[in-house]
C-alpha positions in Angstrom: 12.7 44.9 14.0 11.1 47.4 11.5 11.1 46.8 7.8 12.9 49.2 5.8 10.5 48.7 2.8 7.9 46.5 1.2 8.6 44.3 -1.8 7.0 41.6 -4.0 8.6 38.2 -4.7 8.9 38.1 -8.5 10.2 34.6 -8.8 9.4 31.6 -6.5 12.1 31.8 -4.0 13.8 29.5 -1.6 14.1 31.1 1.8 17.3 30.5 3.8 18.1 30.8 7.5 21.2 33.1 6.7 22.5 35.0 3.7 24.0 31.9 2.1 22.6 28.8 0.4 24.6 26.6 2.8 22.7 27.8 5.9 19.7 25.7 5.3 16.5 26.3 3.7 13.5 27.3 5.9 10.9 27.3 3.3 9.5 28.7 0.0 7.8 31.9 -1.0 5.5 32.0 -4.0 5.8 34.5 -6.8 3.6 37.5 -6.2 3.9 37.3 -2.4 4.1 40.6 -0.6 6.9 40.7 1.8 8.7 43.1 4.2 12.4 43.8 3.5 14.6 44.2 6.6 18.1 44.0 5.6 20.5 43.7 2.6 23.7 41.7 2.6 25.6 41.4 -0.6 23.3 39.8 -3.1 20.7 38.7 -0.3 17.8 40.3 1.3 16.2 39.4 4.6 12.4 39.2 4.2 9.4 38.5 6.2 6.3 37.0 4.6 3.2 37.6 6.9 1.2 35.3 4.5 3.6 32.3 5.4 4.8 33.6 8.8 8.3 33.1 7.7 11.3 35.2 8.1 14.7 34.5 6.2 17.0 35.4 3.5 16.3 35.2 -0.4 18.5 36.2 -3.4 18.0 39.9 -4.1 17.0 39.3 -7.8 14.0 37.4 -6.5 12.4 40.4 -4.7 11.3 43.8 -6.3 10.8 46.9 -4.2 7.1 47.8 -4.1 6.1 51.4 -4.3 2.3 51.5 -3.5 0.4 50.2 -6.4 3.3 49.3 -8.7 2.8 46.3 -10.8 5.5 43.7 -11.0 5.8 40.8 -13.4 6.2 37.6 -11.6 7.4 34.1 -12.8 5.4 31.3 -11.3 7.9 28.6 -11.7 11.3 28.2 -9.7 14.3 28.9 -12.2 16.5 25.8 -12.0 19.2 27.3 -14.3 21.2 29.0 -11.5 21.8 32.4 -10.1 23.3 34.2 -13.1 21.0 32.8 -15.6 18.0 33.5 -13.5 19.2 37.1 -13.0 19.7 37.6 -16.7 16.3 36.1 -17.6 14.5 38.1 -15.0 16.2 41.2 -16.2 15.3 40.7 -19.8 11.7 39.9 -18.9 11.3 43.0 -16.7 13.0 45.4 -19.1 11.1 44.0 -22.1 14.3 43.8 -24.1 13.4 40.7 -25.9 9.7 41.3 -26.6 7.9 41.0 -29.8 6.6 44.5 -29.5 8.4 46.8 -31.8 7.2 50.1 -30.4 9.7 52.9 -30.1 8.7 53.9 -26.5 8.9 52.2 -23.3 6.8 52.7 -20.2 9.6 52.0 -17.8 13.0 50.7 -17.3 14.0 47.9 -15.0 17.3 47.8 -13.2 18.6 44.7 -11.6 21.8 44.0 -9.9 23.8 43.3 -6.7 24.7 46.1 -4.6 28.4 46.6 -4.0 30.0 47.1 -0.6 30.0 50.3 1.3 33.2 52.0 2.3 32.6 50.9 6.0 32.1 47.3 4.9 35.3 47.4 2.8 37.2 48.9 5.6 36.0 46.3 8.0 36.4 43.3 5.8 38.4 40.3 7.1 39.6 37.2 5.4 37.4 34.1 6.0 39.8 31.2 6.0 37.0 28.7 6.6 35.3 29.7 3.4 38.6 29.5 1.6 39.0 25.9 2.7 35.5 25.1 1.5 36.3 26.6 -1.9 39.4 24.4 -2.2 37.3 21.4 -2.6 36.2 22.7 -6.0 39.7 22.8 -7.3 40.8 20.3 -9.9 43.9 18.2 -10.2 45.9 17.1 -13.2 44.8 13.5 -12.6 41.1 14.6 -12.7 41.6 16.7 -15.7 43.3 13.8 -17.5 40.5 11.4 -16.7 38.0 14.1 -17.9 39.8 14.4 -21.2 40.0 10.6 -21.7 36.3 10.1 -20.8 35.3 12.7 -23.3 37.6 11.6 -26.1 39.1 14.9 -26.3 42.4 15.6 -28.3 44.9 18.4 -27.9 45.0 21.0 -30.7 48.0 23.3 -31.2 46.8 26.9 -31.7 49.3 29.4 -33.1 50.0 32.6 -31.3 48.4 35.8 -32.4 51.0 37.6 -34.7 53.0 40.3 -32.9 51.7 39.5 -29.3 53.8 36.4 -28.4 50.5 35.2 -26.8 
């Protein structure tokens, strides 16, 4: 297997056996670790850390492509706020959007995101009914919501419709 490119871990990353967090963690890679990137699958990248002799999958926002001597800002601590919060925080830090520097120029632009599906991937997509069944365990029932309302001391409030919309 040959690496498509080199990268740098920008945030301490949990490494998983497959491209999903339910597959089981095989280890961690520290921020600043140089890795080889083999494959991308949705919001995941398969990496190899020579330093840790570990291969596995990390979330895409935790690894930045490395082009020769490019410098990457790293975060030493693991982000416990969840995927989207971590992605937003990393994007803000990398782009310098929320810095105290009031200069009018920028030395670079950071772009972060999750690649979409290719046309071939869309055409070959199939329903995964096992995953659908797993998701059903996160649904809520009327009974559960009633106990949530009672436990929180919540009250219903009538809200008027927006005039002219019927909504």
